[in-house]
Each structure stands twice: as C-alpha cells, then as structure tokens.
C-alpha positions in Angstrom: 74.4 153.5 90.8 76.9 154.7 92.7 80.3 153.3 90.8 79.2 155.6 88.0 79.0 159.0 90.5 81.9 161.3 91.1 83.1 160.9 94.8 84.7 163.8 96.4 87.2 163.2 98.9 85.7 164.2 101.5 85.7 161.8 104.6 81.9 160.6 105.6 82.9 158.0 108.2 85.4 158.7 111.2 86.1 154.7 112.0 84.4 151.8 112.0 82.1 151.7 115.7 81.0 148.3 116.2 80.3 144.8 115.3 76.8 143.8 116.5 76.5 140.6 117.0 73.1 138.2 117.3 72.8 136.3 120.4 70.1 134.8 121.8 70.6 134.8 125.1 72.8 138.4 126.0 73.9 136.9 129.5 75.1 133.8 128.5 76.8 136.2 125.3 78.7 138.5 128.2 79.3 135.6 130.2 81.0 134.0 127.0 82.9 136.9 126.1 83.8 138.3 129.7 85.4 134.4 130.7 86.5 133.5 127.3 88.0 136.7 125.4 88.3 139.0 128.4 86.1 141.4 127.3 84.4 143.8 129.2 80.8 145.0 129.6 81.1 148.9 128.9 77.5 150.0 128.7 74.1 147.8 128.7 70.5 148.8 128.0 67.1 148.0 126.7 65.6 149.4 123.8 62.0 149.0 123.5 61.8 150.8 120.4 64.1 148.4 118.6 63.2 145.4 120.4 66.5 144.3 121.8 68.5 143.8 125.3 71.7 145.3 124.3 75.4 145.3 125.7 78.6 147.4 124.3 82.0 144.9 125.2 85.4 146.5 124.7 88.9 145.3 125.8 92.2 147.6 126.9 91.8 150.9 127.1 88.8 151.9 125.0 90.1 155.4 122.9 87.4 156.8 120.7 88.7 155.1 117.7 88.7 151.9 119.6 85.5 149.1 117.9 83.8 147.6 119.9 81.6 144.2 120.2 78.0 145.0 120.2 75.8 141.8 121.9 72.0 141.9 120.7 69.1 139.8 122.1 65.5 140.2 121.0 63.2 141.0 123.5 60.9 139.4 121.8 59.9 136.8 119.3 58.7 139.6 117.1 61.9 141.7 117.1 64.3 142.2 114.5 66.6 140.1 116.3 64.5 137.3 116.9 63.5 137.3 113.1 67.5 137.8 112.2 67.9 134.7 114.4 65.8 132.9 112.8 66.3 133.0 109.5 70.1 132.6 109.7 70.0 129.4 112.4 70.9 131.1 115.3 73.5 133.7 116.8 76.2 135.4 114.2 77.3 138.9 113.2 74.3 140.7 112.6 75.5 144.3 111.1 78.8 146.5 110.9 78.5 150.2 112.4 80.3 153.1 111.2 80.9 155.8 113.6 79.8 159.3 111.8 80.1 163.3 112.7 76.9 164.4 111.6 74.7 161.3 110.6 72.2 164.2 108.8 75.0 165.2 106.2 76.2 161.6 106.1 72.2 160.6 105.3 72.0 163.4 102.7 75.1 162.4 100.3 74.0 158.6 100.6 70.8 159.7 99.3 72.4 161.9 96.6 74.5 158.7 95.9 71.6 156.5 95.2 71.7 154.5 99.0 68.6 154.0 100.3 68.1 153.9 104.2 66.2 151.9 106.4 64.4 154.9 108.2 63.6 158.4 107.0 65.0 159.8 109.8 67.6 158.8 112.3 66.7 156.8 115.6 68.0 156.5 118.9 70.1 153.7 120.0 72.9 152.9 122.2 73.4 155.6 124.6 71.3 158.0 123.2 73.2 158.0 119.5 71.0 158.7 116.6 71.4 156.0 114.2 70.2 155.0 110.8 71.0 151.5 108.5 72.1 151.5 104.9 69.9 148.8 103.4 71.8 145.6 102.5 70.9 145.3 98.9 73.0 148.9 98.4 75.7 147.6 100.5 76.8 144.4 98.7 74.0 142.4 101.4 75.9 143.5 104.2 73.6 145.6 107.2 75.8 148.5 107.7 74.7 150.9 110.6 75.6 154.4 110.7 76.0 156.3 114.5 76.7 160.1 115.4 77.4 159.1 119.1 75.2 160.6 122.3 76.8 161.8 125.0 77.0 158.4 127.0 79.1 156.9 124.1 
C-alpha cells in the first residue's frame, strides 16, 4: 500500500489542530477541564449532522499553531459518539485532527496514495470548517480527522 509509493516533499498538513475526546456529559467535561486543568471554552456549538454537542477548549494565548481539545458529547443514542462511548466503555480519546490548507487537494493526494476517507466530499465541522476523516484501518487504528478551518476558527 502506501509504503511502496513515492512520497514528494510537499507538506500535506499544517499542524495538529486538536485532539477529540468523547465524553458522556459535555457540561461536566467542560467543568472538569476548566476547574481542574485551567482550560478555557473557546467555542461551543451543536452539530446536528454529526450528532454531537461540542466545545473547543484552549489554554494560554491561542496562536494559530496552538493545538486544542475538542470535547464531543452525543446528542442521542444513535450518534457516532454514543456508539463510540458504548464500544469503548466510556470517555476517551476519539480522534486526532490534522489542520490542512486545502482539504480537497489533501483528500485527492491521500486517495491517490491508497488511503480511504469516510466521506466522498468534505462535511461541515466546528466553526464552519470543512472536514473529513481517514479510515482508521488505513491509519493504524486511529481515527484521523482532516480540517480546513472556516472563518470562525
């Protein structure tokens, strides 16, 4: 698969954008991260299409290169996060997200290299970002999100 393909020197990714944590109760998770770790809520929203209530958490001065934590709680028992929580026995690291400048170009390159993406076209994510996911079977068992930030990032 990808091991045998020629890799050029063009960077596909800008940086690690965030780590997604699946949680059962968003308010409790926010309280824990703010009171115990000193994180701040940078953005909070409900994404009906993805079936989650989410909060982006950050610390210190938020430079564009600074990674954040995304807390993800299910909106209902049929959401992907609810299924993840059940399958994994509770809260934990659900995904790692890479920031990209051009999700269409990165998606095309990854597909050319034999990597499967979960969606044929990017979907709308946090703050209007365009997102897609690398299939965990093609990424060593890790769910990798790709995000091209929207204007609200």
